[in-house]
C-alpha positions, 0 to 999 in steps of 0.5 A: 613618500613613494614616487611623489616627485610631482607632489612632495615639493608642494607639501614641503612648501606648504609646511615652510609657510605654517604659522606655527613657529618654524623652530618648533617644527621637525619635518621628517620625510620617509622615502619608501623605495622611490624610483623617481626624484622624490628623495632628492627633492625632499633633500633639497629642503634644508629643514627636512630630515630625510629617511630612506628605506633601503631594506625590504619591508615585507608588505608593511611598507607604510607602517614600517616607514612611519615607525622609522620616522617616529623612532627618529623624531625628537618632538613629543607630538606626531602629526602625520600626512601623506606626500600628495597632500596640501595643508593650509597655513594654520594647519599645524597651529590648529592641531597643536592648539587643540591637543594642548587644550584637550590632552588628546591621545589621538586626533582625527582631522578633516580631509578633502578630495579635490580635482572633482571636475570630472564625473569620477572626481565628483563621485569620489568627492561625494563618497569621501564626504560621507566617510568624513561625516561618519568619521566625525560623527562616530568619534563624537558619539564614541560609537564608530572609530575611523580616521584617515592617515592623511591627517591624524596626530598623537603624542609619541609616548601614546604611539609607543605605549600601545606598541605602534603597529605591532600585530597589524603588519600582516596587512599593508593597509590600515596604518590609520585604522588599526592604530586608532583602535589600539589607542582607543582601547587604552585611552577611550575618552581621549579620541577626538575629531577636529571640526575646523576649516583650518585643520583641513588637508587637501588631496587629489582624487584618483584620476582613473576608475581602475585607480579608484577601485584599487584604492577602495579595495585597499581600504576595504581589505582590512575590514576582515581584521576589525575587532569592532563587531558593531562596525563589522555589522554596519559594514555588512548591512550596508553591503547587503542593502546595496547588493539587494538594490543592485540585484533588484535593478538587474532583475527588473530586466526580466521582472519589470515589477522590481524596477519600481521597488528599486527606484523607490528604495533608491529615493528613500536611501537618498532622502535618508542620506541627504540631511547627513551629507548636506552639512558635511558638504557645507563644512567643506564648501563643496557645492552639491544639490539634492538632484546631483546627489540623487543622480550619483546613487546608482553609481554608489549602489554599483561600487559598494558591492563590487568593492566589498567582493573584490576586497576578499582577494588576497592581493591588490596593487598599491603604489606600483607594488602587489601587496596584501 
């Protein structure tokens, strides 16, 4: 948690109301050099074990914070979330029960973006629905492995057996992705996604376009370090396809014939993606029509290439710090 005084209390209140037996829950909050009241608010909850980072973590702040928390955890099963997230009352019970039944080495669980009343918020929600759908489908088909650090779980012994975040601390981002891929190599048949409404974590969408792009650049910045060639190829093809559409739209100013090609391509893109997005939106209870989905396509085509290109810059802003 870093400078989350407006959110940490809501999360801890939610954790205090879990249906899973409270005596079996160990809540550890790692304060990452906050300059506000985050640590004092967390300390006011008697069931919280507070760890305050004091030393400089040389870029890998979140990964080191998680490692410190796991080192001090006495429980054998780790469930991770972020300070700006809100779980439902049956969140922990659902995840623990799933693990006990399936002996998972890694569990990815659903995340829903809220605050979608604005155009930006609505766009983020739809974009995130696509990523959640890819995450669930990829894990189910054992083809593409993705996860979100706001909602994931694994046994402590599994984390330790793969060496934690050793080998990925050169990047600030990727506490979810790189760990998942290390575990997947050792436990290929024990990676699961929980498709349960009770396991959903809710978090807020970015409030500004600059915040949105910084977040997406951070997510994309780790792609150069992927060792999954299939995933790299998919990301490359998606980037090239969207860039070609963007170029076609821009070129139609001087070559009007390209406009018809671009619009037809956008329509085909929408028709292909809509059957995939619709059931994901239904699962998360996010109302969306095909017409609304089509209207957001130009924005999606614009942001994908921009984010991809900007992700090659060495540094970006995250939680008020410039990291790489």
